[in-house]
N, CA, C and O atoms as a MOPAC input file, in Angstrom:
PM7 MOZYME 1SCF
protein

 N    -16.05300 1    -0.09600 1   -13.71700 1
 C    -14.62900 1     0.16100 1   -13.71500 1
 C    -13.95100 1    -0.94200 1   -14.52100 1
 O    -14.27400 1    -2.12100 1   -14.37500 1
 N    -13.04400 1    -0.55800 1   -15.34100 1
 C    -12.36000 1    -1.49100 1   -16.21900 1
 C    -11.32200 1    -2.30500 1   -15.45600 1
 O    -10.76200 1    -1.83000 1   -14.46800 1
 N    -11.06200 1    -3.53300 1   -15.91300 1
 C    -10.09200 1    -4.40900 1   -15.25800 1
 C     -8.69000 1    -3.82200 1   -15.33100 1
 O     -7.85900 1    -4.09700 1   -14.46500 1
 N     -8.41500 1    -3.01600 1   -16.35500 1
 C     -7.09500 1    -2.39100 1   -16.49000 1
 C     -6.86600 1    -1.41800 1   -15.33200 1
 O     -5.72400 1    -1.20900 1   -14.92300 1
 N     -7.90900 1    -0.83600 1   -14.81400 1
 C     -7.76200 1     0.08600 1   -13.69100 1
 C     -7.90700 1    -0.64300 1   -12.35100 1
 O     -7.33100 1    -0.20800 1   -11.35400 1
 N     -8.65700 1    -1.72800 1   -12.31000 1
 C     -8.84300 1    -2.46900 1   -11.05500 1
 C     -7.58200 1    -3.21100 1   -10.63000 1
 O     -7.23900 1    -3.23300 1    -9.44800 1
 N     -6.90200 1    -3.80900 1   -11.58200 1
 C     -5.75800 1    -4.66000 1   -11.26200 1
 C     -4.63900 1    -3.91100 1   -10.53200 1
 O     -4.16400 1    -4.40900 1    -9.51100 1
 N     -4.19100 1    -2.73000 1   -11.00600 1
 C     -3.13800 1    -2.03400 1   -10.23700 1
 C     -3.58500 1    -1.64100 1    -8.82800 1
 O     -2.77800 1    -1.66700 1    -7.89800 1
 N     -4.83900 1    -1.28500 1    -8.65900 1
 C     -5.33100 1    -0.91800 1    -7.32200 1
 C     -5.28700 1    -2.12200 1    -6.39700 1
 O     -4.85800 1    -2.00400 1    -5.25000 1
 N     -5.72300 1    -3.27200 1    -6.87700 1
 C     -5.70400 1    -4.49300 1    -6.07000 1
 C     -4.27300 1    -4.90700 1    -5.75200 1
 O     -3.98700 1    -5.32100 1    -4.62800 1
 N     -3.37100 1    -4.80100 1    -6.72600 1
 C     -1.97000 1    -5.15300 1    -6.48400 1
 C     -1.32600 1    -4.23800 1    -5.44700 1
 O     -0.58300 1    -4.70500 1    -4.58400 1
 N     -1.60400 1    -2.94800 1    -5.52500 1
 C     -1.03800 1    -2.02200 1    -4.54300 1
 C     -1.59800 1    -2.33000 1    -3.15800 1
 O     -0.85900 1    -2.26700 1    -2.17500 1
 N     -2.87800 1    -2.65900 1    -3.05600 1
 C     -3.45100 1    -3.03800 1    -1.75900 1
 C     -2.78100 1    -4.28000 1    -1.18400 1
 O     -2.50900 1    -4.34300 1     0.01500 1
 N     -2.51500 1    -5.26300 1    -2.03300 1
 C     -1.84400 1    -6.48700 1    -1.58000 1
 C     -0.43200 1    -6.17000 1    -1.09000 1
 O     -0.00300 1    -6.68300 1    -0.05700 1
 N      0.28800 1    -5.32700 1    -1.82600 1
 C      1.64000 1    -4.95900 1    -1.40400 1
 C      1.62000 1    -4.14200 1    -0.11200 1
 O      2.53200 1    -4.26900 1     0.70500 1
 N      0.61000 1    -3.31600 1     0.08600 1
 C      0.48000 1    -2.55800 1     1.33400 1
 C      0.28900 1    -3.51700 1     2.50600 1
 O      0.92900 1    -3.36500 1     3.54700 1
 N     -0.58300 1    -4.49400 1     2.33900 1
 C     -0.79900 1    -5.47300 1     3.40800 1
 C      0.46100 1    -6.29200 1     3.67700 1
 O      0.79200 1    -6.56600 1     4.83100 1
 N      1.16000 1    -6.68000 1     2.61700 1
 C      2.40000 1    -7.43900 1     2.78000 1
 C      3.42600 1    -6.62000 1     3.56700 1
 O      4.07000 1    -7.14100 1     4.47700 1
 N      3.57600 1    -5.35600 1     3.22200 1
 C      4.53200 1    -4.49600 1     3.91200 1
 C      4.13200 1    -4.28300 1     5.36900 1
 O      4.99000 1    -4.22500 1     6.24900 1
 N      2.82800 1    -4.16500 1     5.62100 1
 C      2.35400 1    -3.99900 1     6.98300 1
 C      2.68700 1    -5.22400 1     7.83600 1
 O      3.17900 1    -5.08700 1     8.95500 1
 N      2.42100 1    -6.40600 1     7.31300 1
 C      2.71900 1    -7.62800 1     8.06100 1
 C      4.22200 1    -7.86200 1     8.17700 1
 O      4.69100 1    -8.41800 1     9.17000 1
 N      4.97300 1    -7.44200 1     7.16700 1
 C      6.42200 1    -7.56400 1     7.24000 1
 C      6.97100 1    -6.68500 1     8.36000 1
 O      7.83800 1    -7.12000 1     9.11900 1
 N      6.48000 1    -5.46600 1     8.46700 1
 C      6.90500 1    -4.58000 1     9.54000 1
 C      6.52300 1    -5.11900 1    10.90300 1
 O      7.29100 1    -5.00900 1    11.85900 1
 N      5.32500 1    -5.70600 1    10.99800 1
 C      4.88700 1    -6.29100 1    12.26100 1
 C      5.78300 1    -7.47400 1    12.64500 1
 O      6.11800 1    -7.64300 1    13.81800 1
 N      6.16400 1    -8.28000 1    11.67400 1
 C      7.04700 1    -9.41500 1    11.93100 1
 C      8.41400 1    -8.93700 1    12.42700 1
 O      8.94900 1    -9.46100 1    13.40400 1
 N      8.96900 1    -7.93300 1    11.73800 1
 C     10.27000 1    -7.40900 1    12.15400 1
 C     10.20200 1    -6.81000 1    13.54900 1
 O     11.13700 1    -6.95300 1    14.33600 1
 N      9.10800 1    -6.14500 1    13.85600 1
 C      8.95000 1    -5.53600 1    15.17400 1
 C      8.90400 1    -6.59600 1    16.26800 1
 O      9.46100 1    -6.40000 1    17.34800 1
 N      8.23900 1    -7.72600 1    15.99200 1
 C      8.07800 1    -8.76800 1    17.00300 1
 C      9.29500 1    -9.67900 1    17.11900 1
 O      9.61000 1   -10.14400 1    18.21400 1
 N      9.98200 1    -9.94100 1    16.01500 1
 C     11.01400 1   -10.97900 1    16.02200 1
 C     12.44100 1   -10.46300 1    16.09000 1
 O     13.33000 1   -11.21500 1    16.49000 1
 N     12.69900 1    -9.23100 1    15.72400 1
 C     14.08000 1    -8.74200 1    15.76400 1
 C     14.54600 1    -8.60300 1    17.20700 1
 O     13.83500 1    -8.07700 1    18.06300 1
 N     15.74600 1    -9.08300 1    17.44800 1
 C     16.29600 1    -8.99600 1    18.79800 1
 C     17.30100 1    -7.86000 1    18.93200 1
 O     17.93400 1    -7.72200 1    19.97800 1
 N     17.45600 1    -7.05900 1    17.91400 1
 C     18.36100 1    -5.92800 1    17.97900 1
 C     19.72900 1    -6.21300 1    17.40700 1
 O     20.51500 1    -5.28700 1    17.20600 1
 N     20.03700 1    -7.47300 1    17.13800 1
 C     21.34800 1    -7.81600 1    16.59200 1
 C     21.38500 1    -7.62300 1    15.08000 1
 O     22.43300 1    -7.31700 1    14.50900 1
 N     20.26000 1    -7.80000 1    14.45200 1
 C     20.19300 1    -7.63400 1    12.99500 1
 C     20.09300 1    -6.15100 1    12.65200 1
 O     20.24300 1    -5.28300 1    13.51300 1
 N     19.84200 1    -5.88900 1    11.40200 1
 C     19.65400 1    -4.52100 1    10.94400 1
 C     18.49800 1    -3.89100 1    11.71700 1
 O     17.36600 1    -4.37100 1    11.64300 1
 N     18.77400 1    -2.83800 1    12.44400 1
 C     17.76600 1    -2.23400 1    13.32800 1
 C     16.77700 1    -1.35800 1    12.59000 1
 O     15.80400 1    -0.89600 1    13.18500 1
 N     16.99800 1    -1.11900 1    11.32100 1
 C     16.11800 1    -0.21600 1    10.58100 1
 C     15.12600 1    -0.95900 1     9.69700 1
 O     14.45500 1    -0.33900 1     8.87300 1
 N     15.02200 1    -2.26100 1     9.85200 1
 C     14.10600 1    -3.01400 1     8.97600 1
 C     12.64900 1    -2.63600 1     9.20400 1
 O     11.87600 1    -2.59500 1     8.24700 1
 N     12.25900 1    -2.36400 1    10.42200 1
 C     10.88100 1    -1.96200 1    10.71500 1
 C     10.58700 1    -0.61800 1    10.06100 1
 O      9.53600 1    -0.43300 1     9.44700 1
 N     11.51000 1     0.30600 1    10.19500 1
 C     11.31800 1     1.63300 1     9.61400 1
 C     11.23700 1     1.54800 1     8.09500 1
 O     10.41000 1     2.22100 1     7.48000 1
 N     12.08100 1     0.73200 1     7.49000 1
 C     12.06100 1     0.58100 1     6.02900 1
 C     10.74900 1    -0.03600 1     5.55900 1
 O     10.17800 1     0.40700 1     4.56300 1
 N     10.26800 1    -1.04700 1     6.26300 1
 C      9.00800 1    -1.68800 1     5.87800 1
 C      7.83900 1    -0.71500 1     5.99700 1
 O      6.96600 1    -0.68900 1     5.12900 1
 N      7.81300 1     0.07000 1     7.04200 1
 C      6.72400 1     1.02500 1     7.21200 1
 C      6.84300 1     2.20100 1     6.24500 1
 O      5.82900 1     2.77000 1     5.84200 1
 N      8.06300 1     2.57000 1     5.87000 1
 C      8.25700 1     3.60200 1     4.85100 1
 C      7.72800 1     3.13400 1     3.50500 1
 O      7.10800 1     3.90800 1     2.77600 1
 N      7.96900 1     1.88100 1     3.17300 1
 C      7.43900 1     1.31700 1     1.93600 1
 C      5.91500 1     1.33200 1     1.96400 1
 O      5.27500 1     1.62000 1     0.95300 1
 N      5.34000 1     1.02500 1     3.11300 1
 C      3.87700 1     1.03600 1     3.22900 1
 C      3.31500 1     2.43800 1     3.03200 1
 O      2.28000 1     2.60400 1     2.38700 1
 N      3.97200 1     3.42700 1     3.57000 1
 C      3.50800 1     4.80700 1     3.40400 1
 C      3.59100 1     5.23800 1     1.94900 1
 O      2.67300 1     5.87600 1     1.43500 1
 N      4.68400 1     4.89200 1     1.28500 1
 C      4.83000 1     5.23900 1    -0.13500 1
 C      3.76700 1     4.53200 1    -0.96800 1
 O      3.17900 1     5.13600 1    -1.86600 1
 N      3.51800 1     3.26400 1    -0.67900 1
 C      2.49500 1     2.53000 1    -1.42100 1
 C      1.09700 1     3.10200 1    -1.15500 1
 O      0.25600 1     3.12600 1    -2.05400 1
 N      0.85100 1     3.55500 1     0.05600 1
 C     -0.43400 1     4.18000 1     0.35800 1
 C     -0.60400 1     5.47900 1    -0.42300 1
 O     -1.69900 1     5.78500 1    -0.89500 1
 N      0.47400 1     6.23700 1    -0.55900 1
 C      0.43100 1     7.45100 1    -1.36500 1
 C      0.17300 1     7.11900 1    -2.83500 1
 O     -0.58200 1     7.82300 1    -3.50500 1
 N      0.79200 1     6.05900 1    -3.33700 1
 C      0.56200 1     5.62700 1    -4.71900 1
 C     -0.89800 1     5.21100 1    -4.90500 1
 O     -1.51300 1     5.54600 1    -5.91700 1
 N     -1.44900 1     4.49200 1    -3.94400 1
 C     -2.84500 1     4.08000 1    -4.03300 1
 C     -3.77000 1     5.29000 1    -4.04500 1
 O     -4.70500 1     5.35100 1    -4.84300 1
 N     -3.51700 1     6.24300 1    -3.17200 1
 C     -4.32400 1     7.45300 1    -3.13000 1
 C     -4.23800 1     8.20400 1    -4.45900 1
 O     -5.24300 1     8.71000 1    -4.95800 1
 N     -3.04400 1     8.27200 1    -5.02300 1
 C     -2.86100 1     8.93900 1    -6.31500 1
 C     -3.60700 1     8.20800 1    -7.42600 1
 O     -4.20600 1     8.84500 1    -8.29200 1
 N     -3.57600 1     6.88300 1    -7.40900 1
 C     -4.31700 1     6.11200 1    -8.41200 1
 C     -5.81700 1     6.35300 1    -8.29600 1
 O     -6.50900 1     6.48600 1    -9.30500 1
 N     -6.31400 1     6.41000 1    -7.07600 1
 C     -7.74100 1     6.65400 1    -6.88500 1
 C     -8.13300 1     8.05800 1    -7.34300 1
 O     -9.18500 1     8.24300 1    -7.95600 1
 N     -7.28800 1     9.04500 1    -7.04700 1
 C     -7.56100 1    10.39700 1    -7.52800 1
 C     -7.51100 1    10.46700 1    -9.05000 1
 O     -8.35100 1    11.11600 1    -9.67300 1
 N     -6.53800 1     9.80500 1    -9.64100 1
 C     -6.42800 1     9.76900 1   -11.10400 1
 C     -7.66500 1     9.13600 1   -11.71500 1
 O     -8.19300 1     9.63100 1   -12.71100 1
 N     -8.12500 1     8.05500 1   -11.13000 1
 C     -9.33300 1     7.39900 1   -11.62100 1
 C    -10.56400 1     8.27700 1   -11.49200 1
 O    -11.43700 1     8.26000 1   -12.35900 1
 N    -10.63500 1     9.03400 1   -10.42400 1
 C    -11.77400 1     9.92500 1   -10.23200 1
 C    -11.75600 1    11.07200 1   -11.24100 1
 O    -12.77700 1    11.38800 1   -11.85100 1
 N    -10.58500 1    11.69200 1   -11.41100 1
 C    -10.50700 1    12.84400 1   -12.30200 1
 C    -10.59000 1    12.47900 1   -13.78200 1
 O    -10.97300 1    13.31400 1   -14.60200 1
 N    -10.23700 1    11.24100 1   -14.13500 1
 C    -10.36600 1    10.81800 1   -15.53300 1
 C    -11.74000 1    10.23500 1   -15.82800 1
 O    -12.06000 1     9.95800 1   -16.98400 1
 N    -12.55300 1    10.04800 1   -14.79800 1
 C    -13.90700 1     9.54300 1   -14.99900 1
 C    -14.02300 1     8.03300 1   -14.94700 1
 O    -15.10500 1     7.50200 1   -15.19700 1
 N    -12.94900 1     7.32100 1   -14.63200 1
 C    -13.00600 1     5.86400 1   -14.53900 1
 C    -13.65200 1     5.40600 1   -13.24300 1
 O    -14.19000 1     4.30100 1   -13.17200 1
 N    -13.60400 1     6.24800 1   -12.22000 1
 C    -14.27900 1     5.96700 1   -10.94400 1
 C    -15.39900 1     6.97000 1   -10.76700 1
 O    -15.21700 1     8.17500 1   -10.94300 1
 N    -16.53700 1     6.45900 1   -10.42200 1
 C    -17.70200 1     7.31900 1   -10.20200 1
 C    -18.16600 1     7.15400 1    -8.76400 1
 O    -18.45500 1     6.03500 1    -8.34100 1
 N    -18.24600 1     8.25200 1    -7.99400 1
 C    -18.75300 1     8.12600 1    -6.62500 1
 C    -20.24000 1     7.84400 1    -6.64000 1
 O    -20.94800 1     8.24300 1    -7.56500 1
 N    -20.70500 1     7.16600 1    -5.62800 1
 C    -22.13600 1     6.87000 1    -5.50100 1
 C    -22.54400 1     6.99300 1    -4.05100 1
 O    -21.72000 1     6.85500 1    -3.14800 1
 N    -23.80800 1     7.24900 1    -3.83700 1
 C    -24.31300 1     7.37100 1    -2.47700 1
 C    -24.54200 1     6.00600 1    -1.85900 1
 O    -24.80500 1     5.03000 1    -2.56200 1
 N    -24.44300 1     5.94300 1    -0.56300 1
 C    -24.61300 1     4.68100 1     0.12300 1
 C    -26.05600 1     4.51100 1     0.53100 1
 O    -26.41300 1     3.49800 1     1.13100 1

């Protein structure tokens, strides 16, 4: 797999993890006085990024840049 295709996948994974931990932080630390939708927004971003990652993986598979292999 070429580095041009690996880098966006790794970056999207990092952003997914960041959004996940951000949502967890907001869930644990918000006392209800701040913006109450921060958890929902963080998790919505994570879902969108997961969809982007899935789309990138499908694109890589259909263009032949990713090859499945047996375990």
